[in-house]
C-alpha positions in Angstrom: -9.4 -16.4 4.4 -6.6 -15.0 6.6 -5.7 -11.4 6.9 -2.3 -10.2 8.2 -0.8 -6.8 8.4 3.0 -6.4 7.9 3.9 -3.2 9.8 7.2 -1.4 9.4 7.9 1.7 11.4 10.7 3.9 10.1 12.4 7.2 10.5 13.9 8.9 7.4 14.3 12.1 5.5 11.8 12.3 2.7 12.5 14.0 -0.6 10.8 15.0 -3.8 12.4 12.2 -5.9 15.0 9.5 -5.4 16.7 9.2 -8.8 18.5 6.0 -7.8 15.2 4.3 -6.9 13.6 5.3 -10.2 16.7 4.2 -12.2 17.4 0.8 -10.6 14.0 -0.2 -9.1 10.9 1.5 -10.5 11.8 2.0 -14.2 13.0 -1.6 -14.6 9.9 -2.8 -12.8 7.6 -0.8 -15.1 9.5 -2.1 -18.1 9.0 -5.7 -17.0 5.3 -5.2 -16.5 4.9 -3.5 -19.8 6.7 -6.4 -21.6 5.1 -9.3 -19.7 1.8 -8.5 -18.2 -1.8 -8.1 -19.5 -5.1 -7.5 -17.8 -5.7 -11.3 -18.1 -2.5 -12.2 -16.2 -3.4 -9.6 -13.6 -6.9 -11.3 -13.2 -5.2 -14.7 -12.8 -2.7 -13.5 -10.2 -3.1 -15.6 -7.0 -2.3 -12.5 -4.9 -5.0 -10.4 -6.7 -7.5 -13.3 -6.5 -6.9 -13.7 -2.7 -7.3 -10.0 -2.1 -10.6 -9.9 -4.1 -11.9 -12.9 -2.3 -11.3 -11.1 1.0 -13.2 -8.1 -0.3 -16.2 -10.3 -1.3 -16.1 -12.0 2.1 -16.4 -8.6 3.8 -19.3 -7.6 1.5 -17.4 -5.2 -0.8 -17.4 -5.5 -4.6 -13.7 -5.6 -5.7 -14.7 -4.7 -9.3 -16.2 -1.4 -8.1 -13.8 -0.7 -5.3 -10.5 -2.2 -6.6 -7.7 -3.0 -4.3 -4.9 -0.5 -4.8 -2.5 -3.2 -6.0 -5.0 -4.2 -8.7 -5.5 -0.6 -9.9 -1.8 0.2 -9.9 -0.8 -2.9 -11.7 -3.5 -2.4 -14.3 -2.4 1.2 -14.9 1.2 0.1 -15.6 0.2 -2.8 -17.8 -1.9 -0.4 -19.9 1.3 1.6 -20.5 0.3 4.6 -18.4 3.3 4.4 -16.1 3.3 5.8 -12.6 2.9 9.3 -11.1 6.0 10.5 -9.3 4.9 11.8 -5.9 7.7 11.7 -3.3 10.3 9.2 -2.3 8.2 7.2 0.2 5.0 7.2 -1.9 7.1 6.0 -4.9 8.7 3.3 -2.7 5.2 2.3 -1.6 4.1 1.8 -5.2 7.2 -0.2 -6.0 6.5 -2.6 -3.1 2.9 -3.0 -4.2 3.9 -3.8 -7.8 6.6 -6.2 -6.6 4.4 -8.2 -4.3 1.1 -7.6 -6.1 -0.5 -6.7 -2.8 -1.9 -3.4 -1.3 0.5 -1.3 0.6 -0.1 1.9 2.5 2.3 4.4 4.0 1.1 6.7 6.8 2.6 9.8 8.6 2.8 8.8 12.3 2.8 12.4 13.4 -0.7 12.8 12.0 -2.0 9.7 13.8 -3.6 10.0 17.2 -3.6 7.0 19.6 -3.4 3.3 18.7 -4.1 2.0 15.2 -6.8 -0.6 14.9 -8.0 -2.7 12.0 -11.7 -2.7 11.6 -14.6 -2.9 9.0 -16.1 0.2 7.6 -19.5 1.0 9.1 -22.7 1.5 7.0 -22.5 4.8 5.2 -18.9 5.5 6.3 -16.7 7.5 4.0 -13.6 9.7 4.1 -11.8 12.2 1.8 -9.5 10.2 -0.6 -6.0 11.4 -1.6 -6.5 13.1 -5.0 -10.1 11.9 -5.1 -13.6 12.6 -3.9 -15.1 11.0 -0.8 -14.3 7.2 -0.6 -17.1 4.8 0.3 -15.5 2.6 3.0 -18.6 0.7 4.1 -17.8 -3.0 4.4 -14.1 -2.2 3.5 -11.2 -3.3 5.7 -10.0 0.0 7.3 -7.3 1.3 9.6 -8.5 3.7 12.2 -7.1 5.8 15.1 -8.8 8.0 17.7 -9.9 10.4 14.9 -11.5 7.6 12.9 -10.7 5.6 9.7 -7.7 6.8 7.7 -6.5 4.0 5.5 -7.7 1.0 3.5 -6.3 -1.4 0.9 -8.3 0.5 -1.8 -7.5 4.1 -1.1 -6.2 6.1 1.8 -7.6 9.3 3.3 -5.9 12.7 3.4 -5.7 12.4 7.2 -2.3 10.6 7.5 -1.0 11.2 4.0 2.7 11.3 3.3 4.3 14.6 2.2 7.8 15.8 1.8 8.1 16.9 5.4 7.2 13.4 6.7 10.0 11.9 8.8 8.3 9.2 10.8 6.0 6.7 9.0 4.4 3.3 9.0 4.5 1.2 5.9 1.7 -1.3 6.2 1.3 -4.3 3.9 -2.2 -5.8 3.6 -1.5 -9.5 3.4 -4.4 -11.8 2.3 -3.9 -15.6 2.6 -0.2 -15.2 3.1 1.6 -17.8 5.3 4.0 -16.8 8.0 7.2 -17.6 6.0 6.0 -15.5 3.1 5.0 -12.7 5.4 8.4 -12.7 7.0 10.1 -12.6 3.6 8.0 -9.6 2.5 8.9 -7.8 5.7 12.6 -8.5 5.2 12.3 -7.1 1.7 10.4 -4.0 2.9 13.2 -3.3 5.4 16.0 -3.8 2.9 14.3 -1.7 0.2 13.4 1.2 2.6 17.0 1.3 4.0 18.4 1.2 0.5 16.4 3.9 -1.2 15.1 6.3 1.5 17.5 9.0 2.7 18.8 8.5 6.2 16.4 5.7 6.7 16.3 3.6 9.9 13.7 0.8 10.5 12.7 1.2 14.1 10.4 -1.8 14.4 8.6 -4.4 12.4 5.7 -6.6 13.3 3.2 -9.0 11.6 -0.2 -8.8 13.2 
């Protein structure tokens, strides 16, 4: 099992909704999933299987703590659509559905110090976005000087994106993805962000 992070740092002007993104990216994507995908095709997806195998290797049950990509894809396949949140969060969801992998977006002005990738400690938890406390024990987590703030299952409120966010990191959680595929994903993230986010500029990209 290999784990890579595709990191994209960008500056932009967030907004409540980007109508062009919904009209030309998200709505067609949702329609394709509704027409073509079922819970069985999701279970058989190589990307979903690789992500779940990583969870099991870390000691986390992926059926109880589903990867965000799995939960999101299942929601759309069941005909429940997507919540519209704000431009960057909506873009994050589009990327996750496109590549069938967990993506997280984080407000860099709310992060203190360096970001590290670690494993949740026994009993560890944090407040989830729109949820109760999230059990992050044995889960792959991102942390800064304040502690864990993100994971491929659910992010905390600590670095959550809102409409005033103007500097952010989009992080792709890449499980068993080779270097060429990771580079392709990063190129698509850059192109999509610069196409659909207002005044967007990708400052840096890195695969770690």
